C-alpha positions as CSV (number, residue, x, y, z in Angstrom):
1,M,160.5,152.8,20.3
2,P,160.9,153.4,24.1
3,D,164.2,154.4,25.4
4,T,166.3,151.7,27.1
5,E,168.0,152.3,30.4
6,D,171.2,153.0,28.6
7,D,169.5,155.7,26.5
8,Q,168.2,157.6,29.5
9,P,169.9,161.0,30.1
10,N,172.3,161.0,33.1
11,V,172.0,164.5,34.4
12,G,173.0,163.8,38.0
13,A,169.6,164.9,39.4
14,E,169.7,165.8,43.0
15,G,168.3,162.9,45.1
16,S,168.8,160.3,42.4
17,D,171.4,158.5,44.4
18,C,169.2,157.7,47.5
19,T,166.7,154.8,47.9
20,D,163.0,155.2,47.7
21,S,162.7,154.3,51.3
22,T,164.9,157.3,52.2
23,K,162.8,159.5,50.0
24,R,159.6,158.4,51.7
25,E,161.2,159.1,55.1
26,W,162.1,162.6,54.2
27,W,158.8,163.2,52.5
28,R,157.1,162.4,55.9
29,K,159.4,164.6,57.8
30,S,158.9,167.4,55.3
31,L,155.1,167.0,55.4
32,I,155.0,167.4,59.2
33,S,157.3,170.5,59.0
34,K,155.2,172.0,56.2
35,I,152.0,171.5,58.2
36,A,153.6,173.4,61.1
37,L,154.8,176.2,58.8
38,E,151.3,176.6,57.2
39,S,149.7,176.6,60.6
40,A,152.1,179.4,61.8
41,Q,151.5,181.4,58.6
42,K,147.7,181.2,59.0
43,E,148.0,182.4,62.7
44,A,150.4,185.2,61.6
45,K,147.9,186.2,58.9
46,S,145.1,186.4,61.5
47,K,147.2,188.4,63.9
48,N,148.3,190.8,61.2
49,G,144.7,191.4,60.3
50,E,144.0,192.2,64.0
51,Y,146.9,194.6,64.0
52,R,145.8,196.4,60.8
53,A,142.3,196.8,62.2
54,L,143.7,198.3,65.4
55,L,145.7,200.8,63.4
56,K,142.6,201.9,61.5
57,D,140.8,202.5,64.7
58,A,143.8,204.5,66.0
59,K,143.7,206.6,62.9
60,K,140.0,207.3,63.4
61,A,140.9,208.5,66.9
62,G,143.3,211.0,65.5
63,V,146.7,209.2,66.0
64,N,149.4,209.8,63.4
65,I,149.9,206.2,62.2
66,P,153.4,206.6,60.6
67,A,154.7,208.1,63.9
68,L,153.1,205.3,65.8
69,T,154.5,202.5,63.7
70,R,157.9,204.1,63.6
71,A,158.0,204.2,67.4
72,L,157.0,200.5,67.4
73,A,159.7,199.6,64.9
74,V,162.6,201.4,66.8
75,R,161.5,200.5,70.4
76,F,164.5,198.3,71.0
77,D,167.1,200.5,69.3
78,D,169.8,202.1,71.4
79,E,168.5,205.4,72.7
80,D,171.6,207.5,72.1
81,A,172.0,206.1,68.5
82,L,168.3,206.8,67.9
83,V,168.7,210.5,69.1
84,V,171.6,211.0,66.7
85,Q,169.8,209.5,63.8
86,L,166.6,211.6,64.4
87,R,168.7,214.8,64.8
88,E,170.6,214.1,61.6
89,E,167.4,213.5,59.6
90,L,165.9,216.7,60.8
91,K,169.1,218.6,60.2
92,M,169.3,217.3,56.6
93,L,165.7,218.6,56.0
94,D,167.0,222.1,57.0
95,L,170.3,221.9,55.1
96,S,168.5,220.8,51.9
97,G,166.2,223.8,52.1
98,K,163.1,221.6,52.5
99,V,162.2,223.0,56.0
100,R,164.3,226.0,57.0
101,N,164.7,226.6,60.7
102,I,163.2,223.2,61.4
103,A,164.3,223.1,65.0
104,D,162.5,226.3,65.9
105,K,159.4,225.2,64.1
106,I,159.3,221.8,65.8
107,L,160.1,223.2,69.3
108,A,157.4,225.8,69.0
109,R,154.8,223.0,69.2
110,F,156.7,220.3,71.0
111,D,154.6,220.4,74.1
112,I,153.9,217.0,75.7
113,E,151.2,216.5,78.2
114,E,152.7,214.8,81.2
115,P,151.2,211.3,81.9
116,T,149.2,210.7,85.0
117,Q,150.9,208.6,87.7
118,K,148.8,205.6,86.6
119,E,149.7,206.1,83.0
120,A,153.4,206.4,83.9
121,E,153.3,203.2,85.9
122,Q,151.6,201.4,83.0
123,I,154.2,202.6,80.5
124,A,157.0,201.4,82.8
125,L,155.3,198.0,83.2
126,D,154.6,197.7,79.5
127,R,158.3,198.5,78.7
128,A,159.5,195.9,81.2
129,W,157.1,193.2,79.8
130,D,158.1,194.0,76.2
131,D,161.8,193.9,77.2
132,G,161.2,190.5,78.9
133,I,159.6,189.1,75.7
134,L,162.6,190.2,73.6
135,A,164.9,188.7,76.3
136,G,163.0,185.4,76.1
137,Q,163.3,185.3,72.4
138,T,167.1,185.6,72.6
139,G,167.3,182.8,75.2
140,A,167.7,184.9,78.4
141,V,167.2,183.4,81.8
142,A,165.8,184.8,85.0
143,D,169.2,186.0,86.3
144,D,169.4,188.3,83.3
145,N,166.6,190.5,84.7
146,T,168.2,193.9,85.5
147,R,165.1,195.4,87.2
148,V,165.1,195.7,90.9
149,A,164.0,192.5,92.5
150,G,160.6,192.6,94.2
151,T,159.3,195.5,92.1
152,H,156.4,195.3,89.7
153,E,158.7,196.0,86.8
154,Y,160.9,193.1,87.8
155,D,157.9,190.8,87.8
156,A,156.6,192.2,84.5
157,W,159.9,191.5,82.8
158,E,159.9,187.9,84.1
159,R,156.3,187.4,83.0
160,G,157.3,188.6,79.5
161,R,160.2,186.1,79.4
162,L,158.1,183.2,80.6
163,W,155.4,184.1,78.1
164,V,157.8,183.4,75.3
165,D,158.7,180.0,76.9
166,G,155.0,179.2,77.2
167,Q,154.3,180.1,73.5
168,R,157.3,178.1,72.4
169,A,156.0,175.1,74.4
170,I,152.5,175.5,72.9
171,A,154.0,175.7,69.4
172,E,156.0,172.6,69.9
173,E,153.0,170.8,71.3
174,M,150.4,171.9,68.7
175,A,152.1,173.2,65.6
176,A,152.7,169.8,64.0
177,P,150.8,167.0,65.6
178,M,152.3,163.6,64.8
179,P,150.2,161.4,62.6
180,P,149.3,158.0,63.9
181,N,151.6,155.1,63.3
182,A,150.8,152.8,60.5
183,V,149.1,149.5,61.5
184,P,150.5,146.3,59.8
185,Q,148.0,144.9,57.3
186,S,148.4,141.5,58.9
187,A,146.9,142.8,62.1
188,V,144.0,144.3,60.2
189,D,143.3,141.0,58.4
190,T,143.5,139.1,61.7
191,A,141.0,141.5,63.3
192,V,138.6,141.1,60.3
193,K,138.6,137.4,60.7
194,H,138.1,137.8,64.5
195,N,135.0,139.9,63.8
196,A,133.6,137.4,61.3
197,A,134.1,134.5,63.6
198,A,132.3,136.3,66.5
199,G,129.4,137.3,64.2
200,R,130.0,141.0,64.8
201,R,129.2,143.6,62.1
202,K,129.8,147.2,63.1
203,T,130.0,150.5,61.2
204,R,133.7,151.3,60.8
205,S,135.4,154.6,60.1
206,K,138.7,156.4,60.6
207,G,140.6,154.9,57.7
208,L,139.5,151.3,58.0
209,T,137.1,149.6,55.6
210,P,133.3,149.7,56.3
211,N,132.3,146.9,58.6
212,G,136.0,146.3,59.2
213,P,138.0,146.2,62.5
214,T,137.9,148.9,65.1
215,A,141.0,150.3,66.8
216,E,140.1,148.1,69.8
217,D,140.1,145.0,67.5
218,V,143.5,145.7,66.1
219,A,144.9,146.5,69.5
220,E,143.5,143.2,70.8
221,Q,145.4,141.3,68.1
222,T,148.6,143.3,68.3
223,G,148.7,144.3,72.0
224,E,149.1,147.9,70.9
225,A,147.3,150.9,72.3
226,K,144.5,152.5,70.2
227,A,146.0,156.0,70.3
228,G,146.7,155.8,66.6
229,W,143.0,156.5,66.0
230,D,141.0,157.8,68.9
231,D,143.6,160.0,70.6
232,F,145.1,161.6,67.4
233,P,144.6,165.4,67.7
234,E,142.9,167.2,64.9
235,P,145.5,168.6,62.5
236,P,146.0,172.4,62.3
237,G,144.1,174.3,59.6
238,M,145.7,174.8,56.2
239,V,146.3,178.1,54.6
240,Q,143.7,178.8,52.0
C-alpha cells in the first residue's frame, strides 16, 4: 500500500522549503555558471598541455626542468626572503652531512654567462610585463605603475595590466553565452495559423516543429526581435 503524505519521512531536506519555480530559476543560473566553468577548465587543460610540451622541449635542449619550474614558482616572492630560504636549505644539506662544504662546491661552478644587451633588455621587459599581469589580477590601476614613465618597461607593465582586463572582458563576453529567451506558445500557435492561411510551407529548424513558424513569423506576431534564434552565439565546448 503506497505511503500517504503523513507517512512520508520528514528529514528537513535542503531546498524542500522553496517553490518549484525558485528551483527552476536557480537551475538555470547554475547551468549557465557550470557551462562557463567547464569552458574555462577545457581551456586550462589545453594550455596546460602546451606548457607540458614546452617543458619537454626545454629538457631536450638540456635545461634543468626542476630548476626552471622552481624559478617560475617563486618569481613573485620577496627577494630577500627567497635568499634567506635558499641559504638555509643549502646550509641544512651541509649540516646534515648530505653535502659537506656545499658552499665551496657550488661556488666552484657558479659561473654565469653575462647576457647580451639585447637579452638583458628582453629580461627587463618580460619582468615588467609579468609584474603588470600580476598587478592587473589584484585590481591595480595605471597609477600603481612604479616604473619610470616613458620607458619601455613602464609601457610593458601597463600592457600586462591591460591584458588582464582584456582577458577578463573576453571571459565575461564569451564564457557563458546567455541562452535565448523562451517564446510564448501562444505566439508560436498564432504564427502557425498565419503560415497556413498564407499557404506557406517552409522547412523549419532551430527548436520549432518541422514546417512550423520561423523566428521572423513569431517576431511578426509578437513584435519581438528574432535574436533568440539567429543571433544566439554557439555555446562553448564541453569537457569530455
